[in-house]
C-alpha positions, 0 to 999 in steps of 0.5 A, spaced: 901 251 704 895 246 706 893 241 700 885 239 701 883 232 700 880 234 693 887 237 691 891 231 693 886 227 689 887 231 683 895 231 683 895 224 685 891 222 679 895 227 674 901 224 676 898 217 675 896 219 668 903 221 667 906 215 669 901 211 665 903 215 659 910 214 660 909 206 661 905 206 654 911 210 651 916 205 653 912 199 652 911 201 645 917 205 643 922 201 647 928 198 644 934 193 646 939 199 645 935 204 649 940 205 655 946 204 650 943 210 646 942 214 652 950 212 655 952 214 648 949 221 647 954 226 646 956 229 653 958 236 650 952 237 647 948 235 653 952 241 657 950 246 651 943 244 651 943 245 659 946 252 658 942 254 653 936 251 657 938 255 663 939 262 659 931 263 658 930 262 665 934 268 666 931 272 661 924 271 664 927 273 671 929 280 667 922 280 664 918 279 670 922 284 673 920 290 668 913 288 670 914 288 677 918 295 677 912 299 677 909 296 683 915 298 687 919 305 689 925 301 690 929 297 685 927 290 685 933 285 686 934 281 680 937 275 684 930 275 688 926 275 682 930 269 679 930 265 685 923 266 686 922 263 679 926 257 680 923 256 686 916 256 683 918 251 677 921 247 683 914 247 686 911 245 680 914 239 679 910 236 685 904 241 685 902 243 678 900 250 677 901 252 685 908 254 683 906 260 680 902 262 687 909 260 691 913 264 687 909 270 688 909 269 695 916 268 696 918 274 692 912 278 696 916 276 703 923 278 700 921 285 696 915 287 700 910 287 694 903 285 695 902 277 693 896 279 689 899 284 685 905 279 683 899 274 681 897 279 676 903 280 673 904 273 672 897 273 669 900 278 664 906 274 663 902 268 661 898 272 657 904 274 653 907 267 653 900 264 650 901 270 644 908 268 643 906 260 643 901 262 638 906 266 634 911 260 634 905 255 632 903 260 626 910 259 624 910 252 625 904 251 621 907 255 615 914 251 615 911 244 616 904 245 612 904 239 608 906 235 614 901 237 618 896 237 613 897 230 612 897 228 619 890 231 620 887 228 614 885 222 618 881 226 623 874 228 621 873 235 624 866 236 621 864 231 626 868 233 631 866 240 631 858 238 631 860 233 637 862 239 641 856 244 640 853 242 646 859 243 650 860 250 647 853 252 648 854 250 656 860 254 656 857 260 653 851 260 659 857 259 664 860 265 662 854 269 662 853 267 669 860 269 671 858 276 668 852 276 672 855 274 678 861 279 677 856 285 676 852 284 682 859 283 686 861 290 684 854 293 685 854 290 692 856 294 698 856 288 703 863 286 707 864 280 702 863 284 696 868 289 698 873 284 700 872 281 693 873 288 690 879 289 694 882 283 691 880 284 684 883 292 685 890 289 687 890 284 682 888 289 677 895 293 679 899 287 677 895 286 670 896 293 668 903 293 670 904 292 662 901 299 661 905 302 666 912 299 664 917 304 662 921 300 657 916 296 653 922 295 647 926 291 652 920 287 655 919 285 647 927 283 647 926 279 653 920 275 650 924 274 643 930 272 647 926 267 651 923 263 645 929 263 641 933 260 647 928 255 648 929 253 640 936 253 641 936 249 647 932 244 643 936 244 637 943 243 641 939 237 644 939 234 636 946 234 636 946 229 642 944 223 638 947 221 631 940 219 629 937 226 630 943 230 629 941 232 622 935 235 624 935 243 623 933 249 627 926 249 623 925 242 626 927 245 633 921 250 632 916 244 631 919 240 637 918 246 641 911 247 640 910 240 641 914 240 648 910 246 650 903 243 649 906 237 653 908 242 659 901 245 659 898 239 661 897 239 669 902 233 670 908 234 675 914 236 671 910 234 664 912 227 665 909 222 660 905 228 656 912 231 654 915 225 652 909 223 648 909 230 644 916 230 643 917 223 641 911 223 636 913 230 633 920 227 631 917 221 628 913 226 624 920 228 622 922 221 620 926 219 626 925 212 628 921 211 634 926 209 639 931 214 638 925 219 638 924 217 645 931 217 647 931 224 645 925 226 649 927 222 655 934 226 655 931 233 654 926 232 659 931 230 664 936 236 662 930 241 663 928 237 670 935 237 673 936 244 671 930 246 675 931 241 681 939 244 682 937 251 681 931 251 685 934 248 691 940 253 690 935 258 690 932 256 696 939 256 700 941 263 697 934 265 699 935 263 706 942 265 707 942 271 703 938 278 702 941 283 697 941 290 700 935 294 697 937 300 693 933 306 693 930 309 687 931 317 688 927 319 682 921 315 685 922 316 692 
């Protein structure tokens, strides 16, 4: 995978930004007992945090498999799907967002499915994830309305909205231009337009896989399970430290929201951004800044190590082992 100079500069910039945020956090929240607190973290609960943190990756593989199946006549290997996801996460540690393309390309070779169609299924997945995050945010707002209201009182949202009005108008103009360009492409018959239309049609196959899916209730169950185990893993993490051990499952929901927004940032592995969002969330929940940073550091380390270990294992298994494909007689 070749990286352009512009992409290299972008990735370098965001990595440096993440490191700068991390440096700022440790400079402002670091305390002399930081490494002692790290060493005193309960190892049993760290292990449970890791186990419950790995389970949603497996459910994500099962859910993606449901989206992929309408694109294939043969049964798709769960192992191949899981490996592709972990390889994608591993790639994201170096190249944010590139992992989504890499996991589709990997699975395309393993299962002989169009990479473009797989990208369509990933886009569908991301839309579902955003809807899920939106629902979790609404739940968090309902539970912690007073805390969030107090936190936002210091911001003048009226001035903020007015200051963004020109940006909003510019976005509307850009969207109109995109609509005009797309319309012209679809009504044109030149070679470039035909290629673009072919690309969009393959992408559409993946996007519409949700409509063709045979087991929507199972898909919904997997989606709920993914978010449940994200919260459960975060809650188990609270038990690692004495200072956070009294936080509740509801507190874990708010922490997952904060961590999710930290991971959305286009920074390698969410470094810095994740630490900032999670530690600030815990401070809102009346945890001292020092233990809050310790917790964020351990949780991020556990999640990152899971990705590195299982991403490397996925690469090794993918090279050495190819599951035998089972023919689906009903579809053949």
